[in-house]
KOLFI-743008 format. One line per 8 residues: number of its first residue (from 1); their letters; for each residue x, y, z of N, C-alpha, C. Coordinates in nm, 4 decimals, decimal comma, padded with zeros to 6 digits, always signed. Example, Ala and Ser with C-alpha at 12.3 -4.5 7.8 and 13.67 -1.06 7.14 Angstrom:
BEGIN
1> as> +01,3190:-00,5690:+00,7800:+01,2300:-00,4500:+00,7800:+01,3200:-00,3300:+00,7800 | +01,2850:-00,2250:+00,7080:+01,3670:-00,1060:+00,7140:+01,2900:+00,0030:+00,7870
This chain:
BEGIN
1> mrttldid> +14,4454:-05,3340:+16,1752:+14,4232:-05,4089:+16,2968:+14,4368:-05,5581:+16,2623 | +14,5158:-05,6259:+16,3365:+14,5348:-05,7693:+16,3151:+14,4237:-05,8431:+16,3879 | +14,3553:-05,9346:+16,3143:+14,2417:-06,0071:+16,3695:+14,2441:-06,1506:+16,3177 | +14,2052:-06,2426:+16,4027:+14,1899:-06,3814:+16,3617:+14,0407:-06,4081:+16,3435 | +14,0048:-06,4599:+16,2265:+13,8647:-06,4860:+16,1951:+13,8458:-06,6318:+16,1564 | +13,7326:-06,6862:+16,1915:+13,6951:-06,8203:+16,1486:+13,5857:-06,8033:+16,0431 | +13,6261:-06,8051:+15,9154:+13,5351:-06,7793:+15,8038:+13,5054:-06,9099:+15,7319 | +13,3788:-06,9291:+15,6987:+13,3364:-07,0472:+15,6242:+13,4191:-07,0580:+15,4957
9> drllealm> +13,4785:-07,1744:+15,4717:+13,5659:-07,1952:+15,3561:+13,4951:-07,1660:+15,2241 | +13,3721:-07,2115:+15,2100:+13,2992:-07,1902:+15,0836:+13,2698:-07,0426:+15,0613 | +13,2396:-06,9709:+15,1689:+13,2132:-06,8275:+15,1565:+13,3395:-06,7535:+15,1143 | +13,4514:-06,7856:+15,1753:+13,5772:-06,7217:+15,1390:+13,6178:-06,7584:+14,9963 | +13,5973:-06,8825:+14,9557:+13,6279:-06,9240:+14,8182:+13,5425:-06,8457:+14,7179 | +13,4159:-06,8258:+14,7503:+13,3269:-06,7495:+14,6617:+13,3737:-06,6045:+14,6519 | +13,4143:-06,5470:+14,7636:+13,4643:-06,4092:+14,7633:+13,5911:-06,4004:+14,6793 | +13,6824:-06,4944:+14,6969:+13,8079:-06,4912:+14,6227:+13,7841:-06,5109:+14,4729
17> arspglsk> +13,6857:-06,5907:+14,4372:+13,6530:-06,6107:+14,2957:+13,6025:-06,4812:+14,2327 | +13,5375:-06,3971:+14,3129:+13,4861:-06,2686:+14,2639:+13,5905:-06,1582:+14,2739 | +13,7055:-06,1892:+14,3299:+13,8102:-06,0888:+14,3515:+13,9437:-06,1378:+14,2964 | +13,9507:-06,1696:+14,1675:+14,0755:-06,2233:+14,1123:+14,1902:-06,1243:+14,1288 | +14,3040:-06,1783:+14,1699:+14,4227:-06,0948:+14,1843:+14,4368:-06,0257:+14,3185 | +14,3346:-06,0323:+14,4012:+14,3432:-05,9678:+14,5323:+14,3852:-06,0686:+14,6383 | +14,4547:-06,0184:+14,7384:+14,4869:-06,1032:+14,8527:+14,3597:-06,1260:+14,9328 | +14,3618:-06,2226:+15,0217:+14,2453:-06,2467:+15,1075:+14,2126:-06,1219:+15,1878
25> tkaierai> +14,3161:-06,0585:+15,2416:+14,2949:-05,9379:+15,3223:+14,2259:-05,8297:+15,2405 | +14,2778:-05,8021:+15,1204:+14,2191:-05,6971:+15,0361:+14,0770:-05,7330:+14,9942 | +14,0527:-05,8590:+14,9627:+13,9182:-05,9016:+14,9222:+13,8193:-05,8832:+15,0374 | +13,8604:-05,9187:+15,1583:+13,7725:-05,9029:+15,2747:+13,7514:-05,7554:+15,3051 | +13,8584:-05,6747:+15,2965:+13,8435:-05,5305:+15,3192:+13,7471:-05,4700:+15,2182 | +13,7593:-05,5093:+15,0925:+13,6704:-05,4576:+14,9880:+13,5254:-05,4965:+15,0165 | +13,5038:-05,6211:+15,0595:+13,3679:-05,6672:+15,0900:+13,3089:-05,5906:+15,2078 | +13,3886:-05,5674:+15,3099:+13,3404:-05,4916:+15,4257:+13,3099:-05,3482:+15,3859
33> eryvkedv> +13,3995:-05,2868:+15,3081:+13,3774:-05,1494:+15,2629:+13,2487:-05,1394:+15,1811 | +13,2287:-05,2344:+15,0935:+13,1075:-05,2346:+15,0108:+12,9826:-05,2479:+15,0981 | +12,9885:-05,3372:+15,1953:+12,8753:-05,3559:+15,2851:+12,8432:-05,2257:+15,3586 | +12,9449:-05,1607:+15,4119:+12,9226:-05,0368:+15,4879:+12,8658:-04,9284:+15,3974 | +12,9228:-04,9120:+15,2778:+12,8724:-04,8097:+15,1860:+12,7289:-04,8381:+15,1431 | +12,6991:-04,9644:+15,1147:+12,5626:-05,0007:+15,0759:+12,4651:-04,9735:+15,1904 | +12,5074:-04,9997:+15,3134:+12,4230:-04,9745:+15,4291:+12,3953:-04,8250:+15,4432 | +12,4984:-04,7429:+15,4249:+12,4807:-04,5975:+15,4301:+12,3879:-04,5532:+15,3176
41> yeslrklr> +12,4102:-04,6064:+15,1982:+12,3270:-04,5722:+15,0831:+12,1798:-04,6039:+15,1109 | +12,1547:-04,7227:+15,1644:+12,0168:-04,7615:+15,1948:+11,9561:-04,6716:+15,3019 | +12,0343:-04,6355:+15,4008:+11,9846:-04,5456:+15,5060:+11,9479:-04,4105:+15,4470 | +12,0335:-04,3580:+15,3591:+12,0044:-04,2292:+15,2954:+11,8817:-04,2402:+15,2048 | +11,8729:-04,3505:+15,1321:+11,7591:-04,3702:+15,0420:+11,6279:-04,3721:+15,1187 | +11,6280:-04,4365:+15,2350:+11,5069:-04,4423:+15,3168:+11,4682:-04,3061:+15,3721 | +11,5681:-04,2199:+15,3946:+11,5406:-04,0859:+15,4474:+11,4882:-03,9900:+15,3406 | +11,5176:-04,0194:+15,2146:+11,4808:-03,9276:+15,1071:+11,3312:-03,8983:+15,1114
49> gsrpdmvd> +11,2988:-03,7729:+15,1198:+11,1598:-03,7309:+15,1185:+11,0888:-03,7440:+15,2520 | +11,1571:-03,7920:+15,3538:+11,0907:-03,8102:+15,4831:+11,0755:-03,6795:+15,5596 | +11,1608:-03,5818:+15,5285:+11,1509:-03,4508:+15,5934:+11,1725:-03,3435:+15,4883 | +11,0817:-03,2515:+15,4767:+11,0952:-03,1485:+15,3734:+11,2159:-03,0575:+15,3940 | +11,2631:-03,0433:+15,5180:+11,3742:-02,9525:+15,5449:+11,5108:-03,0190:+15,5269 | +11,5121:-03,1489:+15,4915:+11,6395:-03,2183:+15,4747:+11,6978:-03,1891:+15,3364 | +11,8287:-03,1973:+15,3285:+11,8992:-03,1763:+15,2031:+11,8615:-03,2852:+15,1040 | +11,8529:-03,2475:+14,9781:+11,8261:-03,3462:+14,8728:+11,9486:-03,4362:+14,8589
57> fsianrrl> +11,9289:-03,5644:+14,8722:+12,0387:-03,6595:+14,8664:+12,0644:-03,7116:+14,7258 | +12,0020:-03,6538:+14,6254:+12,0175:-03,7078:+14,4903:+12,1621:-03,7036:+14,4429 | +12,2362:-03,5991:+14,4784:+12,3770:-03,5914:+14,4383:+12,4567:-03,6992:+14,5084 | +12,4356:-03,7167:+14,6387:+12,5062:-03,8216:+14,7134:+12,4686:-03,9588:+14,6595 | +12,3421:-03,9783:+14,6290:+12,2978:-04,1072:+14,5743:+12,3652:-04,1340:+14,4402 | +12,3743:-04,0329:+14,3557:+12,4376:-04,0491:+14,2241:+12,5847:-04,0852:+14,2409 | +12,6522:-04,0170:+14,3336:+12,7937:-04,0443:+14,3575:+12,8126:-04,1892:+14,4047 | +12,7261:-04,2356:+14,4941:+12,7350:-04,3735:+14,5421:+12,7088:-04,4719:+14,4296
65> dierqere> +12,6146:-04,4395:+14,3403:+12,5874:-04,5267:+14,2258:+12,7106:-04,5371:+14,1361 | +12,7769:-04,4244:+14,1114:+12,8964:-04,4237:+14,0270:+13,0073:-04,5050:+14,0920 | +13,0276:-04,4857:+14,2231:+13,1305:-04,5615:+14,2939:+13,1010:-04,7111:+14,2885 | +12,9751:-04,7496:+14,3055:+12,9370:-04,8903:+14,3009:+12,9655:-04,9485:+14,1619 | +12,9308:-04,8744:+14,0576:+12,9549:-04,9221:+13,9218:+13,1041:-04,9378:+13,8943 | +13,1856:-04,8447:+13,9447:+13,3300:-04,8533:+13,9255:+13,3879:-04,9745:+13,9976 | +13,3383:-05,0039:+14,1177:+13,3877:-05,1200:+14,1917:+13,3503:-05,2498:+14,1211 | +13,2332:-05,2526:+14,0591:+13,1841:-05,3755:+13,9959:+13,2416:-05,3967:+13,8569
73> rpaha> +13,3017:-05,2934:+13,8005:+13,3609:-05,3037:+13,6672:+13,4846:-05,3927:+13,6751 | +13,5009:-05,4852:+13,5804:+13,6193:-05,5716:+13,5802:+13,7475:-05,4871:+13,5735 | +13,8511:-05,5321:+13,6429:+13,9768:-05,4568:+13,6532:+14,0431:-05,4378:+13,5179 | +14,0280:-05,5314:+13,4266:+14,0942:-05,5246:+13,2968:+14,0190:-05,4419:+13,1940 | +13,9005:-05,3915:+13,2297:+13,8206:-05,3154:+13,1317:+13,8659:-05,1718:+13,1248
């Protein structure tokens, strides 16, 4: 989807500094994806243990932790 955004220059510069080699579009997409996944993770974490009949989310939580670690790992490592 093509969108025009008015983003604070310093915020975008900080994002680009943390995303070497990525285009602005890819860096913003990655940041949005991370935000959404973290939000889902937090929602699941808050639900853990709240209902005895709910599925254990430990496997999903572990998978999200692994994905987060992979995203945060430097590209050249």
